[in-house]
Jmol script that loads the backbone (N, CA, C; Angstrom):
load data "model"
ATOM      1  N   MET A   1      18.626-185.447 -52.467  1.00  0.00           N
ATOM      2  CA  MET A   1      19.448-184.357 -52.301  1.00  0.00           C
ATOM      3  C   MET A   1      21.031-184.834 -52.140  1.00  0.00           C
ATOM      4  N   ALA A   2      21.955-183.571 -52.239  1.00  0.00           N
ATOM      5  CA  ALA A   2      23.249-184.061 -52.262  1.00  0.00           C
ATOM      6  C   ALA A   2      23.878-183.677 -50.738  1.00  0.00           C
ATOM      7  N   SER A   3      25.036-184.459 -50.598  1.00  0.00           N
ATOM      8  CA  SER A   3      25.361-184.251 -49.253  1.00  0.00           C
ATOM      9  C   SER A   3      27.315-183.778 -49.450  1.00  0.00           C
ATOM     10  N   LEU A   4      27.300-182.919 -48.788  1.00  0.00           N
ATOM     11  CA  LEU A   4      28.802-182.694 -48.678  1.00  0.00           C
ATOM     12  C   LEU A   4      29.788-182.849 -47.021  1.00  0.00           C
ATOM     13  N   THR A   5      30.529-183.169 -47.016  1.00  0.00           N
ATOM     14  CA  THR A   5      31.774-183.647 -45.737  1.00  0.00           C
ATOM     15  C   THR A   5      32.686-182.561 -45.944  1.00  0.00           C
ATOM     16  N   PHE A   6      33.015-182.062 -44.773  1.00  0.00           N
ATOM     17  CA  PHE A   6      33.991-181.182 -44.668  1.00  0.00           C
ATOM     18  C   PHE A   6      35.048-181.963 -43.628  1.00  0.00           C
ATOM     19  N   ARG A   7      36.172-182.011 -44.142  1.00  0.00           N
ATOM     20  CA  ARG A   7      37.268-182.558 -43.104  1.00  0.00           C
ATOM     21  C   ARG A   7      38.480-181.439 -43.045  1.00  0.00           C
ATOM     22  N   ASN A   8      38.928-181.962 -41.871  1.00  0.00           N
ATOM     23  CA  ASN A   8      40.238-181.267 -41.407  1.00  0.00           C
ATOM     24  C   ASN A   8      39.827-179.725 -40.974  1.00  0.00           C
ATOM     25  N   ILE A   9      38.790-179.674 -40.441  1.00  0.00           N
ATOM     26  CA  ILE A   9      38.406-178.132 -39.879  1.00  0.00           C
ATOM     27  C   ILE A   9      39.163-177.999 -38.328  1.00  0.00           C
ATOM     28  N   PRO A  10      39.972-177.028 -38.088  1.00  0.00           N
ATOM     29  CA  PRO A  10      40.302-176.770 -37.087  1.00  0.00           C
ATOM     30  C   PRO A  10      39.343-176.642 -35.829  1.00  0.00           C
ATOM     31  N   GLU A  11      39.710-177.279 -34.797  1.00  0.00           N
ATOM     32  CA  GLU A  11      38.989-177.649 -33.452  1.00  0.00           C
ATOM     33  C   GLU A  11      38.366-176.382 -33.215  1.00  0.00           C
ATOM     34  N   ASP A  12      39.162-175.296 -33.060  1.00  0.00           N
ATOM     35  CA  ASP A  12      38.723-173.874 -32.452  1.00  0.00           C
ATOM     36  C   ASP A  12      37.438-173.380 -33.441  1.00  0.00           C
ATOM     37  N   VAL A  13      37.847-173.316 -35.008  1.00  0.00           N
ATOM     38  CA  VAL A  13      36.441-172.991 -35.848  1.00  0.00           C
ATOM     39  C   VAL A  13      35.365-173.788 -35.627  1.00  0.00           C
ATOM     40  N   LYS A  14      35.697-175.260 -35.192  1.00  0.00           N
ATOM     41  CA  LYS A  14      34.345-176.071 -35.237  1.00  0.00           C
ATOM     42  C   LYS A  14      33.536-175.382 -33.839  1.00  0.00           C
ATOM     43  N   ARG A  15      34.221-175.310 -32.692  1.00  0.00           N
ATOM     44  CA  ARG A  15      33.725-174.799 -31.577  1.00  0.00           C
ATOM     45  C   ARG A  15      32.896-173.365 -31.936  1.00  0.00           C
ATOM     46  N   LEU A  16      33.453-172.741 -32.610  1.00  0.00           N
ATOM     47  CA  LEU A  16      32.528-171.610 -32.713  1.00  0.00           C
ATOM     48  C   LEU A  16      31.781-171.530 -33.752  1.00  0.00           C
ATOM     49  N   PHE A  17      31.791-172.607 -34.554  1.00  0.00           N
ATOM     50  CA  PHE A  17      30.664-172.899 -35.447  1.00  0.00           C
ATOM     51  C   PHE A  17      29.393-173.641 -34.891  1.00  0.00           C
ATOM     52  N   HIS A  18      29.582-174.300 -33.934  1.00  0.00           N
ATOM     53  CA  HIS A  18      29.003-174.724 -33.107  1.00  0.00           C
ATOM     54  C   HIS A  18      28.200-174.068 -32.223  1.00  0.00           C
ATOM     55  N   GLN A  19      29.130-172.786 -31.373  1.00  0.00           N
ATOM     56  CA  GLN A  19      28.417-171.932 -31.048  1.00  0.00           C
ATOM     57  C   GLN A  19      27.532-170.947 -31.812  1.00  0.00           C
ATOM     58  N   ARG A  20      27.706-170.762 -32.853  1.00  0.00           N
ATOM     59  CA  ARG A  20      27.116-169.724 -34.052  1.00  0.00           C
ATOM     60  C   ARG A  20      25.765-170.413 -33.902  1.00  0.00           C
ATOM     61  N   ALA A  21      25.824-171.909 -34.219  1.00  0.00           N
ATOM     62  CA  ALA A  21      24.589-172.690 -34.712  1.00  0.00           C
ATOM     63  C   ALA A  21      23.567-172.590 -33.391  1.00  0.00           C
ATOM     64  N   ALA A  22      24.284-172.666 -31.982  1.00  0.00           N
ATOM     65  CA  ALA A  22      22.999-172.449 -31.089  1.00  0.00           C
ATOM     66  C   ALA A  22      22.649-171.364 -30.926  1.00  0.00           C
ATOM     67  N   ALA A  23      23.625-170.339 -31.038  1.00  0.00           N
ATOM     68  CA  ALA A  23      22.752-168.772 -31.082  1.00  0.00           C
ATOM     69  C   ALA A  23      21.813-168.573 -31.987  1.00  0.00           C
ATOM     70  N   ASN A  24      21.777-169.208 -33.218  1.00  0.00           N
ATOM     71  CA  ASN A  24      20.396-169.252 -33.834  1.00  0.00           C
ATOM     72  C   ASN A  24      19.738-170.302 -34.011  1.00  0.00           C
ATOM     73  N   GLY A  25      19.817-171.172 -32.576  1.00  0.00           N
ATOM     74  CA  GLY A  25      18.860-172.176 -32.299  1.00  0.00           C
ATOM     75  C   GLY A  25      18.535-173.356 -33.510  1.00  0.00           C
ATOM     76  N   ARG A  26      20.152-173.526 -34.367  1.00  0.00           N
ATOM     77  CA  ARG A  26      19.977-174.579 -35.265  1.00  0.00           C
ATOM     78  C   ARG A  26      20.947-175.568 -34.912  1.00  0.00           C
ATOM     79  N   SER A  27      20.795-176.712 -35.875  1.00  0.00           N
ATOM     80  CA  SER A  27      21.830-177.628 -35.321  1.00  0.00           C
ATOM     81  C   SER A  27      23.078-177.234 -36.416  1.00  0.00           C
ATOM     82  N   MET A  28      24.031-177.666 -36.301  1.00  0.00           N
ATOM     83  CA  MET A  28      25.320-177.368 -37.178  1.00  0.00           C
ATOM     84  C   MET A  28      25.014-178.018 -38.391  1.00  0.00           C
ATOM     85  N   GLU A  29      24.318-178.804 -38.836  1.00  0.00           N
ATOM     86  CA  GLU A  29      24.032-179.235 -40.188  1.00  0.00           C
ATOM     87  C   GLU A  29      23.242-178.341 -40.829  1.00  0.00           C
ATOM     88  N   GLU A  30      22.037-177.909 -40.184  1.00  0.00           N
ATOM     89  CA  GLU A  30      21.426-176.680 -40.425  1.00  0.00           C
ATOM     90  C   GLU A  30      21.909-175.538 -40.875  1.00  0.00           C
ATOM     91  N   GLU A  31      22.787-175.085 -39.979  1.00  0.00           N
ATOM     92  CA  GLU A  31      23.710-174.035 -39.755  1.00  0.00           C
ATOM     93  C   GLU A  31      24.352-173.528 -41.316  1.00  0.00           C
ATOM     94  N   GLY A  32      24.953-175.007 -41.391  1.00  0.00           N
ATOM     95  CA  GLY A  32      25.724-175.182 -42.442  1.00  0.00           C
ATOM     96  C   GLY A  32      24.875-175.001 -43.840  1.00  0.00           C
ATOM     97  N   ARG A  33      23.855-175.566 -43.927  1.00  0.00           N
ATOM     98  CA  ARG A  33      22.741-175.284 -45.013  1.00  0.00           C
ATOM     99  C   ARG A  33      22.523-173.770 -45.179  1.00  0.00           C
ATOM    100  N   GLN A  34      22.120-173.127 -44.062  1.00  0.00           N
ATOM    101  CA  GLN A  34      21.966-172.008 -44.393  1.00  0.00           C
ATOM    102  C   GLN A  34      22.966-170.937 -44.763  1.00  0.00           C
ATOM    103  N   LEU A  35      24.188-171.110 -44.334  1.00  0.00           N
ATOM    104  CA  LEU A  35      25.277-170.449 -44.871  1.00  0.00           C
ATOM    105  C   LEU A  35      25.553-170.561 -46.181  1.00  0.00           C
ATOM    106  N   ILE A  36      25.603-171.660 -46.411  1.00  0.00           N
ATOM    107  CA  ILE A  36      25.820-172.072 -48.220  1.00  0.00           C
ATOM    108  C   ILE A  36      24.674-171.380 -49.217  1.00  0.00           C
ATOM    109  N   LEU A  37      23.361-171.592 -48.338  1.00  0.00           N
ATOM    110  CA  LEU A  37      22.478-171.156 -49.313  1.00  0.00           C
ATOM    111  C   LEU A  37      22.592-169.717 -49.639  1.00  0.00           C
ATOM    112  N   GLU A  38      23.030-168.735 -48.484  1.00  0.00           N
ATOM    113  CA  GLU A  38      23.092-167.440 -48.322  1.00  0.00           C
ATOM    114  C   GLU A  38      24.240-166.941 -49.280  1.00  0.00           C
ATOM    115  N   ALA A  39      25.191-167.936 -49.316  1.00  0.00           N
ATOM    116  CA  ALA A  39      26.716-167.716 -50.160  1.00  0.00           C
ATOM    117  C   ALA A  39      26.117-167.704 -51.759  1.00  0.00           C
ATOM    118  N   VAL A  40      25.329-168.386 -52.110  1.00  0.00           N
ATOM    119  CA  VAL A  40      24.888-168.793 -53.581  1.00  0.00           C
ATOM    120  C   VAL A  40      23.688-168.213 -53.986  1.00  0.00           C
ATOM    121  N   ARG A  41      23.081-167.625 -53.095  1.00  0.00           N
ATOM    122  CA  ARG A  41      21.620-167.250 -53.439  1.00  0.00           C
ATOM    123  C   ARG A  41      22.096-165.904 -54.418  1.00  0.00           C
ATOM    124  N   PRO A  42      21.163-165.391 -55.270  1.00  0.00           N
ATOM    125  CA  PRO A  42      21.619-164.362 -55.984  1.00  0.00           C
ATOM    126  C   PRO A  42      21.184-163.247 -55.091  1.00  0.00           C
ATOM    127  N   GLN A  43      21.667-162.061 -55.368  1.00  0.00           N
ATOM    128  CA  GLN A  43      21.456-160.934 -54.492  1.00  0.00           C
ATOM    129  C   GLN A  43      20.105-160.391 -54.305  1.00  0.00           C
ATOM    130  N   GLY A  44      19.494-160.145 -53.354  1.00  0.00           N
ATOM    131  CA  GLY A  44      18.169-159.302 -53.619  1.00  0.00           C
ATOM    132  C   GLY A  44      17.301-160.897 -53.400  1.00  0.00           C
ATOM    133  N   GLN A  45      17.438-161.815 -53.479  1.00  0.00           N
ATOM    134  CA  GLN A  45      16.225-162.765 -53.428  1.00  0.00           C
ATOM    135  C   GLN A  45      16.203-163.428 -51.909  1.00  0.00           C
ATOM    136  N   PRO A  46      15.013-163.273 -51.472  1.00  0.00           N
ATOM    137  CA  PRO A  46      14.540-163.552 -50.120  1.00  0.00           C
ATOM    138  C   PRO A  46      14.901-165.145 -49.746  1.00  0.00           C
ATOM    139  N   ALA A  47      15.259-165.389 -48.639  1.00  0.00           N
ATOM    140  CA  ALA A  47      15.700-166.090 -47.760  1.00  0.00           C
ATOM    141  C   ALA A  47      14.217-167.296 -47.919  1.00  0.00           C
ATOM    142  N   ARG A  48      14.490-168.747 -48.140  1.00  0.00           N
ATOM    143  CA  ARG A  48      13.235-169.544 -47.860  1.00  0.00           C
ATOM    144  C   ARG A  48      13.057-169.718 -46.206  1.00  0.00           C
ATOM    145  N   GLU A  49      11.873-169.674 -46.298  1.00  0.00           N
ATOM    146  CA  GLU A  49      11.282-169.518 -44.855  1.00  0.00           C
ATOM    147  C   GLU A  49      11.319-171.269 -44.687  1.00  0.00           C
ATOM    148  N   SER A  50      11.770-172.327 -43.657  1.00  0.00           N
ATOM    149  CA  SER A  50      11.472-173.471 -43.333  1.00  0.00           C
ATOM    150  C   SER A  50      10.172-173.683 -42.678  1.00  0.00           C
ATOM    151  N   ILE A  51       9.645-174.735 -42.967  1.00  0.00           N
ATOM    152  CA  ILE A  51       8.129-175.151 -42.384  1.00  0.00           C
ATOM    153  C   ILE A  51       8.068-174.939 -40.802  1.00  0.00           C
ATOM    154  N   GLY A  52       9.111-175.242 -40.094  1.00  0.00           N
ATOM    155  CA  GLY A  52       9.520-174.971 -38.639  1.00  0.00           C
ATOM    156  C   GLY A  52       9.220-173.662 -38.403  1.00  0.00           C
ATOM    157  N   GLN A  53       9.672-172.695 -39.208  1.00  0.00           N
ATOM    158  CA  GLN A  53       9.977-170.867 -38.804  1.00  0.00           C
ATOM    159  C   GLN A  53       8.604-170.814 -39.245  1.00  0.00           C
ATOM    160  N   MET A  54       8.252-171.118 -40.107  1.00  0.00           N
ATOM    161  CA  MET A  54       6.736-170.743 -40.764  1.00  0.00           C
ATOM    162  C   MET A  54       5.707-171.187 -39.523  1.00  0.00           C
ATOM    163  N   ILE A  55       5.800-172.163 -39.142  1.00  0.00           N
ATOM    164  CA  ILE A  55       4.707-172.959 -37.915  1.00  0.00           C
ATOM    165  C   ILE A  55       5.002-171.807 -36.615  1.00  0.00           C
ATOM    166  N   TYR A  56       5.956-171.751 -36.533  1.00  0.00           N
ATOM    167  CA  TYR A  56       6.316-170.942 -35.604  1.00  0.00           C
ATOM    168  C   TYR A  56       5.984-169.372 -35.599  1.00  0.00           C
ATOM    169  N   ARG A  57       6.343-168.929 -36.545  1.00  0.00           N
ATOM    170  CA  ARG A  57       5.720-167.302 -37.081  1.00  0.00           C
ATOM    171  C   ARG A  57       4.101-167.376 -36.812  1.00  0.00           C
ATOM    172  N   LEU A  58       3.640-168.332 -37.520  1.00  0.00           N
ATOM    173  CA  LEU A  58       1.926-168.596 -37.657  1.00  0.00           C
ATOM    174  C   LEU A  58       1.214-168.473 -36.397  1.00  0.00           C
ATOM    175  N   SER A  59       1.985-169.206 -35.531  1.00  0.00           N
ATOM    176  CA  SER A  59       1.633-169.097 -33.898  1.00  0.00           C
ATOM    177  C   SER A  59       1.533-168.417 -32.962  1.00  0.00           C
ATOM    178  N   ARG A  60       2.677-167.078 -33.219  1.00  0.00           N
ATOM    179  CA  ARG A  60       2.460-165.976 -32.540  1.00  0.00           C
ATOM    180  C   ARG A  60       1.134-165.584 -32.057  1.00  0.00           C
ATOM    181  N   PRO A  61       1.125-165.031 -30.947  1.00  0.00           N
ATOM    182  CA  PRO A  61       0.062-164.139 -30.778  1.00  0.00           C
ATOM    183  C   PRO A  61      -0.053-163.024 -31.738  1.00  0.00           C
ATOM    184  N   GLY A  62      -1.383-162.714 -31.844  1.00  0.00           N
ATOM    185  CA  GLY A  62      -1.742-161.654 -32.633  1.00  0.00           C
ATOM    186  C   GLY A  62      -1.797-161.622 -34.633  1.00  0.00           C
ATOM    187  N   TYR A  63      -1.552-163.104 -34.672  1.00  0.00           N
ATOM    188  CA  TYR A  63      -1.467-163.171 -35.994  1.00  0.00           C
ATOM    189  C   TYR A  63      -3.018-163.680 -36.352  1.00  0.00           C
ATOM    190  N   ASP A  64      -3.397-163.013 -37.457  1.00  0.00           N
ATOM    191  CA  ASP A  64      -4.739-163.386 -37.636  1.00  0.00           C
ATOM    192  C   ASP A  64      -4.569-164.259 -39.008  1.00  0.00           C
ATOM    193  N   LEU A  65      -5.454-165.315 -39.380  1.00  0.00           N
ATOM    194  CA  LEU A  65      -5.326-165.909 -40.407  1.00  0.00           C
ATOM    195  C   LEU A  65      -6.402-165.335 -41.342  1.00  0.00           C
ATOM    196  N   PRO A  66      -6.137-165.281 -42.851  1.00  0.00           N
ATOM    197  CA  PRO A  66      -6.710-164.495 -43.570  1.00  0.00           C
ATOM    198  C   PRO A  66      -8.070-165.251 -44.154  1.00  0.00           C
ATOM    199  N   GLU A  67      -9.217-164.330 -43.900  1.00  0.00           N
ATOM    200  CA  GLU A  67     -10.619-165.279 -44.397  1.00  0.00           C
ATOM    201  C   GLU A  67     -10.456-165.756 -45.596  1.00  0.00           C
ATOM    202  N   VAL A  68     -11.434-166.849 -45.691  1.00  0.00           N
ATOM    203  CA  VAL A  68     -11.297-167.648 -47.180  1.00  0.00           C
ATOM    204  C   VAL A  68     -12.485-167.232 -47.428  1.00  0.00           C
ATOM    205  N   PRO A  69     -12.716-166.837 -48.762  1.00  0.00           N
ATOM    206  CA  PRO A  69     -14.329-166.798 -49.536  1.00  0.00           C
ATOM    207  C   PRO A  69     -15.181-167.998 -49.400  1.00  0.00           C
ATOM    208  N   ASP A  70     -16.341-167.963 -49.342  1.00  0.00           N
ATOM    209  CA  ASP A  70     -17.027-169.114 -49.659  1.00  0.00           C
ATOM    210  C   ASP A  70     -17.018-169.592 -50.837  1.00  0.00           C
ATOM    211  N   SER A  71     -16.992-171.158 -50.862  1.00  0.00           N
ATOM    212  CA  SER A  71     -16.948-171.796 -52.113  1.00  0.00           C
ATOM    213  C   SER A  71     -17.674-173.054 -52.161  1.00  0.00           C
ATOM    214  N   PRO A  72     -17.986-173.814 -53.156  1.00  0.00           N
ATOM    215  CA  PRO A  72     -19.227-174.896 -53.080  1.00  0.00           C
ATOM    216  C   PRO A  72     -18.826-175.774 -52.473  1.00  0.00           C
ATOM    217  N   ALA A  73     -17.189-176.225 -51.959  1.00  0.00           N
ATOM    218  CA  ALA A  73     -16.681-177.235 -51.157  1.00  0.00           C
ATOM    219  C   ALA A  73     -17.138-176.750 -49.716  1.00  0.00           C
ATOM    220  N   SER A  74     -16.919-175.532 -49.201  1.00  0.00           N
ATOM    221  CA  SER A  74     -17.598-175.134 -47.761  1.00  0.00           C
ATOM    222  C   SER A  74     -19.031-175.651 -47.663  1.00  0.00           C
ATOM    223  N   TYR A  75     -19.684-175.554 -48.427  1.00  0.00           N
ATOM    224  CA  TYR A  75     -20.975-176.418 -48.301  1.00  0.00           C
ATOM    225  C   TYR A  75     -21.566-178.042 -48.286  1.00  0.00           C
ATOM    226  N   ALA A  76     -20.550-178.467 -48.856  1.00  0.00           N
ATOM    227  CA  ALA A  76     -20.397-179.973 -48.880  1.00  0.00           C
ATOM    228  C   ALA A  76     -20.867-180.632 -47.685  1.00  0.00           C
ATOM    229  N   GLY A  77     -21.873-181.388 -47.689  1.00  0.00           N
ATOM    230  CA  GLY A  77     -22.362-181.833 -46.258  1.00  0.00           C
ATOM    231  C   GLY A  77     -23.506-181.474 -45.602  1.00  0.00           C
ATOM    232  N   GLN A  78     -23.992-180.060 -46.243  1.00  0.00           N
ATOM    233  CA  GLN A  78     -24.810-179.563 -45.678  1.00  0.00           C
ATOM    234  C   GLN A  78     -26.010-179.422 -46.401  1.00  0.00           C
ATOM    235  N   GLU A  79     -27.201-179.736 -45.367  1.00  0.00           N
ATOM    236  CA  GLU A  79     -28.525-180.141 -46.431  1.00  0.00           C
ATOM    237  C   GLU A  79     -29.094-178.618 -46.648  1.00  0.00           C
ATOM    238  N   ASP A  80     -29.797-178.661 -47.558  1.00  0.00           N
ATOM    239  CA  ASP A  80     -30.494-177.336 -48.226  1.00  0.00           C
ATOM    240  C   ASP A  80     -31.635-177.377 -47.236  1.00  0.00           C
ATOM    241  N   GLU A  81     -32.039-175.829 -46.883  1.00  0.00           N
ATOM    242  CA  GLU A  81     -33.027-175.790 -45.893  1.00  0.00           C
ATOM    243  C   GLU A  81     -34.400-174.910 -46.761  1.00  0.00           C
TER     244      GLU A  81
END
end "model"
wireframe off; spacefill off
backbone 0.3
color backbone group
C-alpha cells in the first residue's frame, strides 16, 4: 500500500481533525483514509465496510445469520445409518 505524509498542518486544524476522528471512533490515520476515499470515490458508489465494522454490525442483538442449505460437505464425517 502507498503512504502519504502531510506537513505544515496548523495546530488548530490538527486538533480539530483529532477531535473529528475521536468522535467517529477512529484513529487520525483511519479518519484520513476515510476522508480520502470519500473524496475520490465515484458518486453513488457505497463505502466499503471495514472488517471491524462488519464484525460489530453482525454481533449486534437481533441479527439472524442466513440459513445455509445442506451440501455434501455438511455430511462429511457422519456415518450412514
